[in-house]
Every structure is written in structure tokens, then in C-alpha cells.
C-alpha positions in Angstrom: 0.0 0.1 0.1 1.3 3.5 -0.8 1.4 6.2 1.5 -1.0 8.1 -0.8 -3.8 5.5 -0.5 -3.7 5.7 3.2 -4.6 9.6 3.2 -7.4 9.2 1.0 -9.2 6.3 3.2 -12.2 7.8 5.0 -11.8 8.3 8.7 -14.6 7.6 11.0 -16.5 10.6 12.2 -16.4 9.7 15.6 -13.5 8.2 17.9 -14.3 4.9 19.8 -14.0 5.3 23.5 -10.8 3.2 23.5 -9.4 5.5 20.8 -10.4 8.7 23.0 -8.9 7.2 26.2 -5.8 6.5 24.1 -5.5 10.2 23.1 -6.5 11.5 26.3 -3.8 9.3 28.2 -1.2 10.6 26.0 -2.3 14.1 26.3 -2.4 13.8 30.1 1.0 12.1 30.2 2.5 14.8 28.1 1.3 17.5 30.6 2.3 15.6 33.6 6.0 15.5 31.8 5.7 19.2 31.4 4.9 19.7 35.0 7.5 17.6 36.3 10.1 19.5 34.0 9.0 22.7 35.3 9.5 21.7 38.8 12.8 20.5 38.2 13.8 23.6 36.4 14.5 25.4 39.9 12.5 28.6 38.9 9.5 27.6 40.9 9.0 31.2 41.9 9.6 32.9 38.7 6.4 34.4 37.2 6.6 32.9 33.9 7.1 29.4 35.3 4.1 29.8 37.7 2.0 30.8 34.8 3.2 27.7 32.7 2.2 25.5 35.6 -1.2 27.1 36.0 -1.8 26.6 32.3 -0.7 23.1 32.3 -3.1 22.5 35.5 -5.9 23.8 33.7 -5.5 21.6 31.0 -5.1 18.5 32.9 -8.2 19.4 34.6 -10.0 19.6 31.0 -8.3 16.1 30.2 -10.0 14.8 33.6 -13.4 16.2 32.5 -13.0 14.8 29.1 -12.5 11.3 30.5 -15.7 11.8 32.5 -17.3 12.6 29.3 -16.2 9.6 27.6 -17.4 7.6 30.6 -20.7 9.4 30.5 -20.9 8.8 26.8 -20.9 12.4 25.6 -17.5 12.7 24.5 -17.0 14.2 21.0 -20.4 16.1 21.4 -20.2 19.8 21.4 -21.3 21.5 24.9 -22.3 24.4 22.8 -24.7 23.4 20.1 -25.0 19.6 20.8 -23.5 18.5 17.3 -20.5 16.3 17.0 -17.2 17.8 17.1 -15.3 17.0 14.1 -12.6 14.2 14.3 -9.8 16.3 13.1 -10.4 18.9 16.0 -10.6 15.9 18.5 -7.2 14.6 17.2 -5.7 17.9 17.7 -7.3 18.7 21.2 -8.8 15.4 22.5 -9.9 17.2 25.6 -11.7 19.9 23.8 -15.5 20.7 24.8 -16.6 22.7 21.8 -16.6 22.8 18.1 -14.7 25.7 16.5 -17.7 28.0 16.2 -18.8 27.6 19.7 -15.4 27.8 20.9 -15.0 31.1 19.5 -18.3 32.1 20.8 -17.1 31.1 24.2 -13.8 33.0 24.0 -15.6 36.1 23.0 
């Protein structure tokens, strides 16, 4: 099979619960590694480091909330409009709660 053929195969619109858990586990592991590295940097009181830790901790909370949505069966459904969140968005941000349009509205 050529590489080009694999790109044209249709992707399922929704992730399975197993796939979602795998992506969320990877995202959580990555953030925990980042948090550990910041803790070992020796600059715990540095304003930038504190801001980075806060941001990582917020993402970790989002990841835990996404695990709860997987368990509850609502993972991949936009909390704003109730429509499915596109698979491509979930690949990039597996813990997202919103589709792009609703995320823009929530941020405004």
C-alpha cells in the first residue's frame, strides 16, 4: 500500500471510546511530564514558570473532564450546540468541549 492511498481512506466521524481514552492518556502523560520538568527547573517562583504551571494544570483538569465525558457517553459532542465535534479537532485537542464555532463564541 502506498502512502498516498492511506491518506484517501475515509476516517470515521467519531472516535471510539478506546481511541478517545488513548489520546487523552497521551495528552495527560505529556502535560504531567511538562509539569515535572517545570518543577525540576529550579525556577519555581519565577512568574513565567508559575503561569506555565497554572496553564498545564488547567489543561489537566480539562483532560479529566474529558475522561468523564467518555465515561458518560457525551465525549465528542459539543457542549455549546450539541453537534458532533469534528474528528480532526479531537485529534488535535482530544479534551476539547466545543466545536470551533462554539469555542469562538465562548472565547468572545
